[in-house]
Structures are given as structure tokens and as C-alpha cells.
C-alpha positions in Angstrom: -27.6 90.3 17.2 -25.1 92.6 15.8 -24.9 96.2 17.0 -24.9 98.7 14.2 -22.7 101.7 14.3 -23.6 104.5 11.9 -20.9 105.9 9.9 -20.6 109.4 8.4 -17.8 109.8 6.0 -16.1 113.1 4.9 -14.5 112.7 1.5 -15.4 110.7 -1.6 -12.5 110.4 -4.1 -9.6 108.1 -4.0 -9.5 107.3 -0.3 -13.3 107.6 -0.1 -13.6 104.9 -2.6 -11.3 102.6 -0.6 -12.9 103.3 2.7 -16.5 102.7 1.2 -15.4 99.3 0.0 -14.1 98.5 3.5 -17.3 99.5 5.2 -19.3 97.6 2.7 -17.4 94.3 2.9 -16.1 94.0 6.4 -19.2 92.3 7.9 -19.3 89.9 4.9 -16.0 88.3 5.8 -15.2 89.1 9.4 -17.4 88.4 12.5 -17.8 91.2 15.0 -20.5 92.3 17.4 -20.4 95.8 16.0 -21.2 96.2 12.4 -20.7 99.5 10.4 -23.7 101.0 8.6 -23.0 103.3 5.7 -25.3 106.2 6.6 -23.9 109.5 5.3 -21.2 110.6 2.8 -20.1 114.2 2.6 -18.3 116.3 0.0 -18.3 120.0 -1.1 -19.5 119.3 -4.6 -23.1 118.2 -4.7 -23.2 116.5 -8.0 -20.1 114.5 -7.4 -20.9 113.5 -3.8 -24.5 112.5 -5.0 -22.9 110.3 -7.6 -20.4 108.8 -5.1 -23.4 108.1 -2.7 -25.2 106.0 -5.3 -22.0 104.4 -6.6 -20.5 103.4 -3.3 -23.7 102.4 -1.4 -24.3 105.1 1.2 -27.8 105.9 2.4 -27.7 109.7 2.0 -25.2 112.5 1.1 -24.8 116.1 2.3 -22.3 118.9 1.5 -21.7 120.3 5.1 -19.3 118.4 7.3 -20.2 120.8 10.0 -23.9 119.5 10.0 -22.7 115.9 9.5 -20.7 115.8 12.8 -23.7 117.2 14.7 -26.1 114.5 13.4 -27.6 112.5 16.3 -27.8 109.4 14.1 -24.1 109.0 13.6 -21.6 107.2 15.9 -18.4 107.2 13.9 -16.9 110.0 11.6 -14.4 108.9 8.9 -12.1 111.7 7.6 -10.4 111.2 4.2 -10.2 114.8 3.0 -7.2 117.0 2.3 -4.8 117.1 5.3 -5.4 120.8 6.3 -9.1 119.8 7.2 -8.3 116.9 9.5 -7.9 118.9 12.7 -11.1 120.9 12.3 -13.3 117.9 11.5 -11.8 115.6 14.1 -11.9 118.1 17.0 -15.6 118.9 16.0 -16.5 115.2 15.8 -14.9 114.4 19.1 -16.7 117.3 20.8 -20.0 115.9 19.4 -19.2 112.6 20.9 -18.4 110.7 17.7 -15.6 108.1 17.3 -13.1 109.2 14.7 -11.2 107.3 11.9 -8.8 109.7 10.2 -6.5 109.2 7.2 -2.7 109.8 7.4 -0.8 111.9 7.9 -3.0 113.0 11.0 -2.5 116.8 10.4 -0.2 119.3 8.7 1.8 120.0 11.9 2.6 118.5 15.2 0.7 121.2 17.0 -2.5 120.2 15.1 -2.0 116.5 15.7 -1.5 117.1 19.4 -4.7 119.2 19.5 -6.6 116.2 17.8 -5.3 113.7 20.2 -6.2 115.9 23.2 -9.7 116.4 21.8 -10.5 112.6 21.5 -9.0 111.9 24.9 -11.0 114.7 26.6 -14.1 113.4 24.8 -13.5 109.8 25.7 -14.2 108.5 22.2 -12.4 105.8 20.2 -9.9 107.0 17.6 -7.9 105.4 14.8 -5.5 106.5 12.2 -5.4 104.7 8.8 -2.0 103.5 8.5 -3.2 100.6 6.6 0.1 99.0 5.8 0.2 97.7 9.3 -2.8 95.5 8.3 -0.8 93.5 5.5 -0.6 89.9 6.7 3.1 89.7 5.6 3.9 92.8 7.7 2.0 91.1 10.6 4.3 88.1 10.1 7.4 90.5 10.2 6.2 91.9 13.4 5.9 88.3 14.9 9.3 87.3 13.7 10.9 90.3 15.3 8.8 89.8 18.6 10.1 86.2 18.8 13.7 87.5 18.5 14.3 85.7 15.2 16.3 88.7 13.8 18.2 89.1 17.1 19.4 92.7 17.9 18.2 95.1 15.1 21.0 97.0 13.4 19.3 98.6 10.4 16.0 99.6 9.1 16.1 101.0 5.4 13.0 102.1 3.5 12.1 103.5 0.1 8.8 104.7 -1.0 9.0 105.6 -4.7 6.3 107.1 -7.1 6.5 109.0 -10.4 3.0 110.5 -10.9 4.0 114.1 -10.9 6.9 114.0 -13.2 5.1 115.5 -16.2 5.9 119.3 -16.1 2.3 119.9 -17.3 0.9 118.1 -14.2 -1.2 120.8 -12.4 -0.9 122.3 -9.0 -3.3 120.2 -7.1 -3.8 120.5 -3.3 -1.1 117.8 -2.6 1.4 120.2 -4.0 0.5 123.2 -1.8 1.9 123.4 1.8 -1.1 125.1 3.2 -3.4 122.2 2.3 -0.9 119.1 2.4 1.5 120.1 5.0 4.3 118.6 3.1 4.8 116.6 -0.1 6.3 113.2 -0.6 7.6 113.5 3.0 4.2 113.6 4.7 2.4 111.5 1.9 5.1 108.7 1.7 7.4 108.9 4.5 4.6 108.9 7.0 4.0 105.2 6.0 7.6 104.1 6.4 8.0 106.1 9.6 5.0 104.4 11.0 6.2 101.0 9.9 9.6 101.6 11.4 8.0 102.7 14.8 5.8 99.5 14.6 8.6 97.1 13.9 11.8 98.5 15.3 10.9 101.2 17.8 10.9 104.9 18.5 13.1 107.4 16.7 15.9 109.3 18.7 17.2 111.8 16.0 17.2 112.5 12.4 19.0 114.4 9.6 17.4 115.1 6.3 17.5 116.7 2.9 14.7 117.7 0.5 14.2 118.9 -3.1 11.4 120.4 -5.1 12.4 119.6 -8.7 9.7 121.6 -10.5 9.1 124.9 -8.8 6.0 126.2 -10.6 3.0 124.5 -12.0 -0.1 125.5 -13.8 -3.1 126.2 -11.4 -6.0 123.8 -12.3 -9.3 125.0 -13.3 -11.3 121.7 -13.6 -9.7 118.5 -12.5 -7.8 117.6 -9.4 -7.7 113.9 -10.0 -4.6 112.2 -8.7 -3.5 110.7 -12.2 -1.3 111.9 -15.0 -4.1 111.3 -17.5 -5.5 114.9 -17.3 -7.6 116.6 -19.8 -6.5 119.7 -21.4 -9.1 121.7 -19.6 -7.5 121.0 -16.3 -4.2 122.4 -17.5 -5.4 125.9 -18.1 -4.7 128.5 -15.7 -1.8 130.6 -14.2 1.5 129.3 -12.9 1.6 128.9 -9.2 4.4 127.9 -6.9 4.9 124.4 -5.6 5.4 124.8 -1.8 6.1 121.3 -0.8 8.9 118.7 -1.4 9.0 116.4 -4.5 11.5 114.2 -2.6 12.7 113.8 1.0 15.6 111.7 2.2 16.8 111.2 5.8 18.9 109.3 8.1 17.7 108.1 11.6 19.1 106.7 14.7 16.5 104.9 16.8 16.3 104.8 20.7 17.4 101.2 20.7 20.6 102.0 18.8 19.5 100.9 15.3 20.2 103.0 12.2 17.7 104.0 9.8 17.7 105.5 6.2 14.5 106.6 4.5 13.7 107.8 0.9 10.4 109.2 -0.4 10.0 110.7 -3.9 7.5 111.3 -6.5 10.2 111.6 -9.2 11.3 107.9 -9.4 10.6 107.3 -13.1 8.9 104.0 -13.7 7.9 103.4 -10.1 4.2 103.7 -9.5 3.8 102.6 -5.9 7.1 101.1 -4.8 7.3 100.9 -1.0 10.1 98.6 0.0 11.8 98.1 3.4 14.6 95.8 4.7 15.5 95.1 8.3 18.9 93.6 9.3 19.6 92.0 12.7 22.3 90.0 14.4 20.5 86.7 13.7 18.6 87.4 10.5 17.0 89.8 8.0 13.6 90.6 6.5 12.5 92.2 3.2 9.1 93.4 2.1 8.0 95.0 -1.1 4.4 96.5 -1.3 4.1 95.6 -5.0 4.4 91.9 -3.9 2.4 92.4 -0.7 1.6 88.8 -0.1 5.3 87.9 0.3 7.9 88.3 3.0 11.5 87.4 2.5 13.2 86.1 5.6 17.0 85.1 6.1 18.0 83.3 9.3 21.7 83.1 10.1 20.8 80.2 12.3 20.1 77.9 9.3 22.9 75.4 8.6 25.6 77.0 6.4 24.8 74.9 3.4 21.2 76.0 3.1 21.4 79.6 4.2 19.7 82.3 2.0 16.6 84.4 1.9 13.5 82.4 1.8 10.2 83.6 0.2 7.2 83.2 2.6 3.9 83.6 0.9 1.7 84.8 3.7 -1.6 83.4 2.6 -2.0 80.7 5.2 -4.7 81.0 8.0 -1.9 81.2 10.6 -1.2 84.7 9.3 -3.3 87.8 10.5 -6.5 88.4 8.9 -6.0 85.7 6.2 -8.4 83.1 7.8 -11.4 85.3 6.7 -10.4 85.2 3.1 -9.5 82.5 0.6 -7.7 79.0 0.7 -3.9 79.1 1.0 -2.0 80.4 -2.1 -5.0 82.6 -3.1 -3.5 86.1 -2.8 -5.3 89.3 -1.4 -4.8 92.9 -2.5 -4.2 96.4 -1.4 -7.9 97.1 -0.9 -8.2 94.4 1.7 -5.9 96.4 4.1 -8.7 98.9 4.5 -11.2 96.3 5.3 -8.7 95.0 8.0 -8.6 98.6 9.4 -12.4 98.7 9.7 -12.4 95.2 11.2 -9.9 96.3 13.8 -11.8 99.3 14.7 -15.0 97.3 15.1 -13.3 94.8 17.3 -12.0 97.6 19.5 -15.5 98.8 19.8 -16.6 95.2 20.8 -14.0 95.2 23.5 -14.3 98.8 24.6 -10.7 99.7 23.9 -8.7 102.2 21.8 -7.8 100.6 18.4 -4.2 100.5 16.9 -2.7 102.5 15.4 -4.5 105.5 16.9 -4.1 109.3 17.1 -1.2 108.7 19.6 0.6 107.0 16.8 -0.2 109.8 14.5 1.2 112.3 16.8 4.5 110.5 17.0 4.7 110.1 13.2 4.1 113.8 13.0 6.8 114.5 15.6 9.3 112.7 13.3 8.1 114.3 10.2 8.6 117.7 11.8 12.0 117.0 13.1 13.2 116.0 9.6 11.9 119.3 8.2 13.7 121.1 11.0 16.8 119.3 10.2 16.5 120.2 6.5 16.0 123.8 7.4 18.9 124.0 10.0 21.2 121.6 8.1 21.9 119.5 11.2 21.0 116.5 13.2 17.7 117.0 15.3 16.5 115.1 18.3 13.0 113.7 18.1 11.6 114.7 21.5 
């Protein structure tokens, strides 16, 4: 008989919707001894969180995360609120003996992230960070090919994460554009994903050198809406001008500890690019190419192929041989972005089954934060900075 683990989730908007879907559907497709039960959803605005509770299928709602983490009927706390709240909620949840799943980036600073890691270790609870792109089957295949040595010695990792959703000068000053709430802009929001993928696929960073720009320095303070979309009402655009205190774009170079070179670009000002994450890895024996907007595909080049048939080959990662795919559809039937969150929840439940810490976890979040902070220090001091 399945063991239920009661979940309390703090946050109910964009990520709250994705996480709710994952908790609802995981046990319908994957078999685990531990099954999540959607117990409590939490948010500051009662009318909105009450609606989300009904819409997403949670049992009850409440408006105080402080009370939520103290509930004796909860086993796991899911955090998908603004970045500046992660540390306080996670530390309190750990002290209350709850397992913790937290959205990325883990915190707004390395010091906060390290405090969170120390708290979950001291409490002895399970912890996971939602770097959901590790859970894309095609990226699982990339990990396998690299592990088998099919690329040989890795020379290059180059990544882009391009978006355009704040290019309108009338777009309001939401929390993601305020350093005190977000920690950083495109850097923490987008580069955190590619930094984690680089660590996962290539290895740890040795040093970095970066540059940043904020293209629109002041924006209107919102009075009504803080939705992450350009389709805002006129009411949300009323207010005073406030300063944008995060980056709109961050680019940096990197050297990995294994000698590989890296280049990273994250921007919210790439006109026409909605959610364009792309990376390419080049090695002595071959190369890999992945694009999120075609997330079921991995492109692989092998220099070991006969010369008359060399070239990049497209692999559609929908066979049951690929990670997670066996739970879904017949070969050739693609999955989507939302499935990665289901895979995150599945991996967390499997870790609970096996009494181990899931992956990626808060330690990975700390290492990502270490790179993020080193890049910002490099920008400020205009020099290469060691990641230590």
C-alpha cells in the first residue's frame, strides 16, 4: 500500500500551477511507494489563493506560511515564491522537520543559500532544488553519451538563454526587476539553469569573467497586476517610476576545472525569443546540441563515424530507453515542458522510498549560487574571479 506524504505548497502563480500539475499527475503515470497528497496551498492574497486551491485541486488553503510550516499534518514543504522569501521559509520548514522542495535560484545570495543547506543538513530532512531541465529525457541522453566517453575530452560548453518579455518600456516594475526581492535579473533567473546544466554535464567551474547591462533603468511601479506577461491592463501601468535594480542581460566566460571553456548568455531583451534555451558541447570525439523549444530532440555528431556519413544526427528521445519516457506514450509521441516538473516530483518520491537525498539538491543550489555570485563580483571588479 502506498505511503502518502502530505504536501504544503507556498506559492500559487506561474510555478505554483506547474508544481500543482506535477503533484496531481505523478502517481497516475509513475509507480512509487511514496505518493504526494495535495494538502495545503498558501499565498498572501486570500481571494486568489482560494481560487487556486479549487482550480488546482488542493484540499485547503491558508495565507500564513509561518502557520503552514508548523502544521503537524504536513511532511513536505514546496517553495515557489519570490526569491527573497526562500531562505526564511526553507529554514523554518527544516527546523519543523519538513522535507523541502525549493524553486531556483535557491536564494538571493550565496550566504543565504549556505544557510539553507546547513539548516536541512542539521534537521536531517530531504531537500531538492527544482532545476527541472535536468529531467528532460534528451538531456538525460546527453548525460549518458558524455558519461560513456562518446564526446571524448570536453573542450567547449556554450549556452544561451534568450527571452523578450520585458522589452516593452511600459512593462511595470514587478518583483523580478527588484534586487531586494529577486537577487538578480536575467542572471539568476536564466543563467542559473545553464550553470546547473553545465555543472551536471561538464563539471565544476574554476573561474569566470562577466559583463551585465540594464537597458531600461526605470519602470512604472505596478498598482494592480504582477503577472509575468506583456499583456497587462492599463490599471497595472499606473504609478510612479521606480528604479530597475537588476540586470536585463548578463554574459560571461568561464573556465571549468577540467580545462574546458564556457560561454554563457542570458537576456530578457532578445526580440522574438520567448524561451530559447540552447547549449552546444564540443569534445575531441564528438558534439551535442540541445534546444529547449525542441526539447524532445538531441543532436549528436560523432567524429568516429565513417567520413562519408559524418554529420549531426537528430535523435528523437521518445523511446522507452530514455529516462522517464517509459511512463508516458508510445515512441514518437512527444512530451512537453510541464512533464519535467512531474519528473522532479517522481525523483523526490523515489528518494523518499530509498531514504536518500534526491538530485539536484540544496548542495547543487549552493554551487550554482557560488558561480552566480562570482560572475557578479567579476562584473563589479572588471576582472576574472575564481569560483571558490
